[in-house]
N, C-alpha and C positions, 0 to 999 in steps of 0.2 A: 607565573611559574613554569619553570621548565619540566618537561617529565623525570627528569634526571634528581630534580632539587625536590619530588613532588615526594619521588623513591625513597628518598632520603628526610625529608618529612617520616613517612609511614617508619622507617625502619629504626631515628632515633627515637620514636613512640614506643617501639615495641623494645628500645632497652628500657626505657624507664619501667616498662611493665606497668602501662598506665592502661589500664580496665575501667570503661564509662558505659555506663547502660546506654542502651540507641537502639535504630534502626539495626535491620540484617546489614552487615559490611563486617568492616575492619574493626573489630572490640578496642586496637590499639588507640580509638581514640579519642582524643578529648573536647567532653561538651561545655561552649563555652558559655557562663552564667552570666554574665554583664548585660546588662536591661540594651545597650546597643549593638549589640553582635546576634544576627540568626546562626542558627543551626541546621545546615544543608545535607542531606542525602542526593544522590543520585545513580539515577541505573549506569553501567558502563556497558554500555552494546555496540553496533556499529557503526554509532555515527561519532565516537570515542566522550571523550571528554574536556577537551580543552577547552571547547567552548566558555564553559560554565567557567573557568580560571579565565579567560579572557572577560566574560561579564563580571567578574570578581570584583578585579582592579577596575573597570569604567565607573560600577557603583560607588567602592570604596574614594575614588576622585572627585565621581561628584556628589558627593554627599558626605566631603572632609568635614566640613564644617558642623555637619550634625552627631560627624563621630560615627556611623553608620558601618559595623562588620558583618564579611560574611566568613563565616565556618567551614568550608566545604569539608566535609567528613568525608571518609578512604571512598571513593566509586567501587561499587560490587554488579556486577551479573548477578545476585542474587536480591540486589533490591525494586523486587518485582512481584507482581501477583500478591499471592496467601498468604509473601512473608510481613512484606508493608502492610494490607489485611490485616496483620493478628496484634501486629505492633500499633499500627492505629485504634484498635480495640485494648490495648493496653492505655492506651494516652498518652497525653500529652503531661502529664503529672510526673510520669515513669521516665517517658522516652527527651522529654524535651527536645523534640524534633521541631521545628519551627515551619522549615519545606520542604518537602520530594519528591523529585522526581523519578518517576517511575514508569512500568508500563505495564501490559495485560490488568490492567483493575480503571472500572468505571465508574464513574458519577453514581449511576443509581444503585451502587451496590454499597456506595461508604456515605451516602447520602438519602436515606432513609428507606434504605433495606434494613437487613435480621437486627444489626447491630445500631438501628440507630443512623443516627447524623454526627458521623466522625471527623466532618471535616468542615469546613469555615465557605461560608455563601461568599462566593467572589463578583456578582453578579456589576452590583454598583460602584463597588471598591476598586474594581481591575477590568473587567470589560464594557463596563459602561462610561470610562474616564480615558483619555489623551495618553498613547505610550508617552515617554519618557526620555527625552534624546539625553546623549550622556553629557551635556551641559547643565542636564537636570532640570531643561526645561520640558515643557509639555506640548507633544505634537498639536497638529490643528483638526486629526478626526480620531476618534470614539474606535476602541482597540475591536470592538466588535465589528464595524464596519470593514473594519482590516483583512478579518479574515473570510476564506473561502468560505464558498455557498456547501452545506453540509458535514465539513471538517467540526462542528460543532458537537454534533449528534451522539456521540458519547461524553460529551461535559454534561451536560444537563439531567437535571436532575428536578423534581414535585418539592417545593415545601411542606412546612407543615401546613401550610392555608391551599396545596395543592395549585399551586403555581410556577410555572419551570422555570428555576434557577441555576447559573451558572455556581458548580461547584469543583469540577478540572478545570486546569488552566495547557492548551496544546502546545508542544514545545518543538512536535518532530513536523515535517513535511514530507512523508516520504511516497516515491509512488514508484508504485508495482507495475513490472513489465518483462520486458525479453532483453535480456542482455546476450548480446552476439559477438561471437571473432572473427572481424571480420577480414580478418589476414586469412586464415581459412576458406570463407566465404568466397571471398575471392578467386583463391588458389579453385575453388572448382566455378568461376565464369559466371557465379552469381551477384544477384542484388538484393540489397536491405527489402525484405517485402513489405507491403501497405496493405494486402487483404490477405484474409485465412487460406484461400485459395494461393496464393503467391508461396507460400510460407508450404504449404501442403508439396507444390511443386517442389519447390527447397528441396525440401526433408527425402521427398522420392527421389531428384536426382543425387544427393550424399548419399544416398543407403545402397543406389544401384550403379554408382559410381558414370563420369561426368568427367569431363574436360581433361581427358588424359590420367586421371585416377581410376584403377577398379573400385568394386562394388565394398561395401562398410568390410567384408570379412576378409577382404584383402587387404581395406586401406586403413585399415586399425581404426579408422574415424567413423565416427558415429552424426546423428543428425544432434540427437540432443541429448541430456543429462536431466534426470532429475531428482528431486529427494523425495522419499515418500513419508510412512508415519503419518506421525500427525503433524508433518510439516504444509503451512497455507500458503507458498507460492503460488500453487499450480491453480489452489481457489480464487488468486488474483487476476486470472486468467480466465475463469470461468463466470465469474460475477461484470466482469468488462463485456467481457462476447456476450450474453445475456444482456445484460445494462444496455448493449451498443444496438440491437434488433429489435428490445421490446421497447427501448424510451426512454428516459432518462425520469418522467415522473410515475411512467408505471413500472419500473424496476422500483422507486421507491417505496411504491403502493406493495408492495411485494414482500420488502422487508417491514413493514410497518402493518400489512390487512388494518390500515385506516382508509373510508374513503374519502370524498373531496372536501368532504366539510369534518374532517379528524373523525367521524367516527368509528367502532370498532366493524370492520365486516362480519360479525358472529353467522349471518343469514348467508356468505356467500363469499368469503374467504376461500374457500375451495376450491372455489376457480381456477385462482390467482394460478392454481398450479394445474388450467388447461392454454395455462400461455404458450405459442408457437417458441416463442422462444428459449425455450430452457431445451425444446429438441435442438434449436441452433445450435446452443452450447453445448448437448452433449455431443452432438457428430462432431464438431470441431474435438470436446474434449477425447473421444476416442482415439481419433485418427492422431493427435500430438503427442496421445500419453500411451501410442501402442508400445508394449514394449519386445517388441520382435527389433525396433529403430530406435532402441535407448541403448545408451554406451552399458557397457557391460557392469554391473552391481548401481546400476542405480534404484531399483527397485530395494537397496538396503543399506545405502551410505548418508555417511553425515552429511550436511550441508558444504564443509571443505572440500571433503572426498569431489562431490560435486563439479565444487567451482574450480579445482585444479584438472576437474575432465576441459571446463573451457580453457583455461589458462594454458594447459599442458602443449607442446608441439603435436600436427597431425601423426599421425602412426602409431598414439601410444594409446588406445580404448579410449582417447576424447573424444568430443564431441562440439557441436557448433554450437546450440542454439543451450538454450535455462530459461526459465521463469523467475526471475528475482526478484528484484528491485534499486532503487538507485544505491542503499548501501553496499551494495556489494564491491564497488571501488575498495572503499574504506577497509574490507577485510582482507583484499588479499593484496595491498599495493606494497607489505612490507616481503613479502614471499615472491612476490611477480614482479619489482617496482625495474626491472626491464621491459613487461611486455604489456605496459598498461595499457597503453595506443596502438594494442591488438584487439582492442573490445570496445563496442559501441551500449548503448541503451536506448533502446524504441519503448515505444509504447505499445498492446499485445494490437496485432494487424486487427484490423477491422471487419465483419466476418462478414463470406460475402455471400451471404444468403440474404442480406441488406440490401447487395445492388441489384442481385438477381430479381428481389421484389420492385426496387425501385423503377430498374430500366428493363430487365428481362423481358422472354416475347410474350408477357402479361399484359402488360404494362403498357400505356400509352405511348411508349419508349421504342420497344419491338426487337430490341436487341435481342442478340442470342446472349446463353448464360454467359459466352466467353468474352464477348465483349461488355456484356456489363459490367462484370467481373473488369477490365482492362477500364473502364468511363470508373469503378469506381476507385480501382487504387490512382489514377490520376487525377478527382478529386480532393482523395486522401492527399496529396501531393501537395494542392493548393491549398486546403486548409493548414498542412503545419508550416505550409511561407507567410499565415498570418492572415490571409487576405481576405477584404471584406468579400459578405457576399455578393456585390453586385460584378465587382470585380472578378469572383469565381466563374460568375454568368456571362460576363464580357470578353474574360479569358477559354472557358470552355467552347462558347458559338465562334475565336476565332481558330484556336485549336483543334479542334474536333469536328464542327460545324455542326456541333448538336445548343437545341435552342433548349435552354435549361430554367425546370419549373422551380420558381425559388423557392417554393414550400420542402422542395425534392436535395435542395443544396444544403437547404441550413437542415432537412434531415442529417445528412450528412458531416457536414459538420458539426453535427451535436453528435454522433453514430462516434469519431474522429475524438474530438474533444474529452470525451468520456477515459477519467483517469480511477485507477484505485490506489486508496491511499492506506495505508497500514496506520501512518503515522497517527490516527484516532485512537491509537494503543496507547501512544505515550502522553503521560499527564503529568501535569503536576497539582500538589493539592497541597494544603495548608491546614496542618491539624487542628483539629476541634481548641480551644482553650489558648492557643501558642499566645503568650505573651507580646510578641512580637511581631504581628500579625500585620501590622501598621507595613513595619519596614519587607516583610516578606510578600506582599502588595506594590511597594514599590517596582522590589526587585522584579518582579514577572512582568511592570509595566517598559521596566529598560528594557527587559526581552524584548519585548513586542515592537521597537521602534526600529526607524528606519536607520538609525546609527549602527547599532546592533547587526541587524541583517547580513552587511554583506563581510562582515569577522567572521559571522556565523557560518556560513556559507564556506568562508576558503577555508574553514575547522575543521568542518565536517564532512566538508565533500556532500554537501545536502542545499538543499533551498529550507528557511525560513519560513513560518505558518504565514507569518503576514508584511508577505511582501510580494509585490507581483516583477521585481527584478527579474534576469534573464543573468544565470552565474556564470559569468565571460571572465573573471580575474580566478582562470581557472589552468592549469598546466593541461588540461582532459579533458577532450572533444566527450567521452563520455561525462559529466558533467555536465556540462554547460545542454545537451541533448536533453539528458533526464530534465533540468529543471525549463527547459524550451518546455515539456509538455502541461507542466503545470501551469504556464503563465499564459499559452494561448489564448486571446479570445473568446474561442470557444470550450477553454476548460472547463470541467465537472466533475468533483471529486465525487466518486464514492466511497464506502465499506461496505461489511456484510454484519453492522449492530444491528441485531433484530429489536425493534421499540415495538410502541403501539400493542394492539391486543394478541400480534404474531411474540413478544414477550410474554405476558399474559398467559398465554396460552404455554411455554416454555419451548416454544418450535424455535431453539436457539441455531440452529442447522441449516441449510438452503435445502436440503431431502431430509426424511423425517426417518424414511427405512434405510437409509445408507447415509450416514453420519459425516465421513469420509469421503465425497466423489471420487476425485480422483487415485486412489487408493482401491476404491472396488474396482474403478475404468481396468486397472493393471492390473488385478487379479482375474479378472473374465478371460484376459490376453485375445483378442481379437485382434484380427491382423490379416492385410494384403500381404503382404513378406511369411515368407520363411525365414530361417534361418542362415542360409546359404546368400544374402543378400541379394536375393533375386525375388520375383513377381509369384505368390502361390495360387499357382494355375490359371487360372481366367479370372480370379479375382481384382475387383476396386475396391472403389471408395465407398462403395455401397454396403457393404458389409459395418463397415461403422455408422451409415444411416440406421441398421439396422439393431444395431448392437442399442444404439441413443432412441431407437425407439421403445424397446423393448423396456430397459432401464428407465425410462420414462414413462410407463405403462404401469412398470410395478410403484412405483412413488404415488400416481394418481389415483392407484387402487386402494394405496395404506391411505393418504388422508382421507376418500372416500369416505372409508369402513371405520376409522375411528373419530372423524371431526364432529358427526352429534353427542357422542362420548366427551368429549376436550368441552365442548363450548357447555354441554350439562354441568359441568364437573366448578366451571368459572367459581 
């Protein structure tokens, strides 16, 4: 159904003044009561809703003989979090909703949380069954085996017998990273950065002026813009840099506080905050979130205003870089339709401290820090080409004359492959007691099919959580490059979803004494620059390291002070 037709449908319902009890959203909707039609609520966000109308049509065609229908109630941006939670508490008998696609609501809250089990267990009826293609036939692989590792963290909760079960269904594979206006970047004679030192070098060149352009106070173009407040886009960067340096497994341990045997780290959990990766993460963050080099208004603006600075022409208090995600193109494509080829998506550059550790003066390679970063950048490029480790080692020997250790090559590949997904926030649930649970389960299984994946990609400019295919059926390089991040052979998905002992202790954010690290960093106003587009005296990037060490020390002191009480109160 076209967007125009859908608007007419909702408008007609308004004229009829029909009001039905239902989940949050358009109260003009009519709830279907026949036993062959499921009522579906959908969150309308950065990926739009065209995809669900496409899926509805394919599903109804495949199951025409059974007479199954999908009644999509008016999508809404309110279809999220506590609004959906409260409607789930009200129960199926009152709401009559059979399936809800929502966000900001996790399985552990709606399955075994304070209000008990509000949604259905879909482990055996969806995840342990194959996807269903457009002919209504089963694929050869169970859905649980199609998911990316780590994607299921928010979908699982314990059943009444204490066993892990799936209660939520992931419907978005979002990729957090950086959006770069490459038209502006190339005007400065700069290239897309692969390491954090390269990124900060680019920031410095833009702020101080280069390639015929004056400094930012003269050019009115700034290295970066961001969104403060409760926005989590910069937190995607922090988590990625931490995981790159400390390693994937240690990152998971940090967010669970469970040891290698799955046991709570009640005695040693506090030592996780001694991890050097936290310092390296903060060191980069203080430099990236330096308020002096950010476009004016960055600390108070909305997401739309920030994205407008990326899309704007040079000289308009605009910016070149922004922490955001693959969903940005959908959010700007109607307003800036003639500039969409000016932007590209990149995964967060690899933290340069890793290159120093692996290849620097204290390593077996004994390269200078500058040479170590150059080698790291080169290797990241090879990983982006999706080369096997053997080919990476061979190319490095041929091109650089360096005999690369296999473990070091793999370490770089793992670091580059890590990407932050906010997709785990987007889950679908079948409300407890739905009389049409079986139809909803079939609908979810068709969502996970290989047949639907390209349609989902085309309609959302994103990637299905259940595919490893690069989205090449697109008009935008932005979309294709974003999808490549998640399908690289070294790709490993991370989230900041707390589990295990960390969740039991209520330690829901990365730091405890500093609830929102990006906001705290910006508020401290640490900078090596002055507001006139110059370096401030003889300052260097060492000021960011000093600030990082201070904030890290404050957090460690707070953890050590409170740990014993937290454990005692379990």
